[in-house]
N, C-alpha and C positions, 0 to 999 in steps of 0.2 A: 429523524434517524438516530435512534440512541444503541448507545455502546453503554454496556456492563462489564467492565474489566473486574478480574480476580486476580490480587495480585498480592508475595508476603515485601512488594517496596514499591507503596502506593507512594511515598515519596517525590517517585522517578518522576510522576508525570505533570503536576501543577507546569511547570516552568513551560516546557514544549506544550501543553494544552492552552496554554493564559496568552499567547501572543499570538498574533498578528493573525492571517486566517481564522484560524481553527478559536480564534479571541474572539473573531466577530459572527462566526457562526454560530457557535451558543448563547451570545447575546443576541445574537439575533431568532433566534428559536430555531433555525433549521436541525443545528444538531444538539442530543446531551451527553454529556461524557461523566458518569458515574462510577468511583474506582473503590472498587471495594478488598478493604485487608481482611486476606484470606485468616489472619491471626486473631482479630476477632470471632473466629467460631472457635476456639478452640476450649479447653476446660479445666488448662492446669495453671498452678501464677507461673509460668514462665513461655506461656503460650508459644509449645514448643508445635512445630507442623513439621517436622523430619523425626529419619529411625534411618537407623542400619538397615541395611539388604540380607533379606532374608539366603543362607549359602554362601555368606560373606563376600570380599568386593570393597574394593574404594570408591568412599565419595555417600553422602545421608541419599536419602528418598522419601521426597515431598509423602505424608501420610494423607490416606483416605477418604477418614472422620472429615477434618477441615474441609476440607474441600465441597464433599458431599453436600456438608450443612449451608455452606453457605451459595452456593449453588443453588440450593431447593429453599433457602431460606428466602433467593432476590428475584429467580426467575419461577420458581415451581418446583413440582416433582408429578409427570416430566417435567423438563424447561418448555416454558410457549415460546419460545425462542433460538436459533442455532447456537449451541456453545461449540467456539471454534477454540482448540487448542495449539496454539504457536510454539512451530515442532522440525525441528532439522528431518522431520521424518513428514514431516505432511505433504501435501502437492504444493507444487511448484506455485508462488501467487504470481500473479499477470495481470492486466488490465483487462486480460476475457476475463478470470477470478472477478476482478474489481465492481467487474458492474451484472454479474452474476449475485456478488452478494448483498448491494446496494439495494437491490429489488427488494429486502429484508425491512420491515419498521425498524428490527430490533435484533443487535448480536449483543451473544454475551463473548467476551474475550478470557481465554484463559492462561496465564503466565508461570510456563515450567521456572523451577528453582534448581539448586545442587543438582545431584546427578543424575540425578530425572525423577518422576511419579509412578507412583504406588498402580501397576497395571489396569487396577481395576476400574480407576476413575477416566483411563482411554477406555476401557471395555463398556464399560458401562453409566456413564454421564455424558461423558465426550460424541455429536454429534460430526462433529468435523473434524479435518487438521491441515494445517495452512503451516511452507517454510517459506524463507522469504530470501531463501538462496541456502549453494554448498555450501555450509560450514557453520561453525560451532559458534555459538555466545554461551554469554553468562546467565542469559535468563530470555525471557520472553518477554521481555514489559517495553523492548525497543521493536520487534516485532511485532509490537502492537499497534504501537505509536504508528510506523508504519501503514500500516491495513485502517486505521478510522482517517490517517492525513490521505488516501490515496484513495479512500473511498469518502469523503466529504468531499471533495472537490469535483465530485460526480454528483451530487446534491445541489438542483435548480436554485438559483442567489445566491450559495456560497460564494465562488466567483465574480469578482465582479464583470466581467466581460462573459456572457451568457455563454458564450462558442468556444470558451476559455480550455476547458478540459479536451472540448473533440476536434482541437490540433493540437493539443503537447501529445513530445514524442509518443511513440506507443498505439497512443488512441485511435489515431486511424489507417495501422498499418504499419503508417513510417516514422523515422526519425524526423523533428523538426530541421529545418535548412534556419538558415542564418539570419540574427534580428543586429536590426542598428536603432539608436535612438540619437539626440544632439550633442556632438555637434559636426555639421558635416563633414570636416574635415579634421581631422586627429594627429598628427603630427606627420604630413604626408599621405594618411589613409584617408579615403572620399567614402564617404558612405553612396554603393552603386546608385545612378542618377533614375533605373525608372523607378526607383522607388520615395522619389523626392518628384516624379515627375505628374502626380496627379491622376493618374491612367490606370483605374482601380482592377479591369481586364489585368493589362500588362504586368501589373502587381500580385494581382492573386495568381498567373502564369507560374512569376518569375520564383516565387514560393513554392508554387508546385513541382517547378523542377528542383529546386535546391534539398527540398524534403527527398524526390526522387535521387537526387546525386547524389547526398550524404546517405542516404538510406545502402544507397550499388558501392558505396567508398567502406559503411560502415558494418552494416548488418546485410548482403544480401541474401541472406537465409531467407528475411522476409519478406522480399518481392517474392517470392513465389507462395506465400500463404493470402494475398492478399488480392482484390482485382483491379485489373489497371485495365484505363484505358485504351486506344487505339492511339491516341497522342501522347501517351504514357510508354507506351511502349515503345514507340516511333526515339523519344528522344532516350533513352535507356538504352537505343540500340546502335547512336549516336555513338552515347557514352564510350560502348565496349569496342565499337570499332575506334574511336580516336584514343583506348588504352592500348589497342592490336597495335599502331599504326607509332 
């Protein structure tokens, strides 16, 4: 999968992209991330990419010319793939949205800065808008990295465990339960015996019930959105009864 990132701060990206899983994903050819500096498409000696807003007001606005030229040079006119604006005004990012976006072989990501960008960019160039939450950041670079990270994990081969992404919190519709590793005993706290039993069926049941319990305790709203088995419902009923008693 290829990501084309359009930004005024390309220096933000290398340290994260060149680390750990994303570094290996690029080295092994699972993903390609090309970061494009919008300033390279300006035509003045100061590489100006912003100007004062019409009608007055505080802050500066990203100019349309360099953004249009950058995107059209790299992605074509019209763009050959979706161009996503990272903005708090966009549709909320979720695991479901990640599952949708990863089906595209290529994505463009536009990172805003300053007070905002010229509305003509939004109306005539951008094809989608994504928000990572109901809060405001100084730019779209961190949201773009979050999107790249979340989508890359869904690409077969990127994670060492082929089922790893499917077992993550939210991927299955539940929060993940507890995890343990060596030592078996630490400061008097022991790893649950079932995890050391070697009985894969019991381990799977323990993990499923742990995910149900954690979701019930922390995000009960999620339980209304997924399909639960008869066994799941019976376990949740026992949890509710214990709370009432």
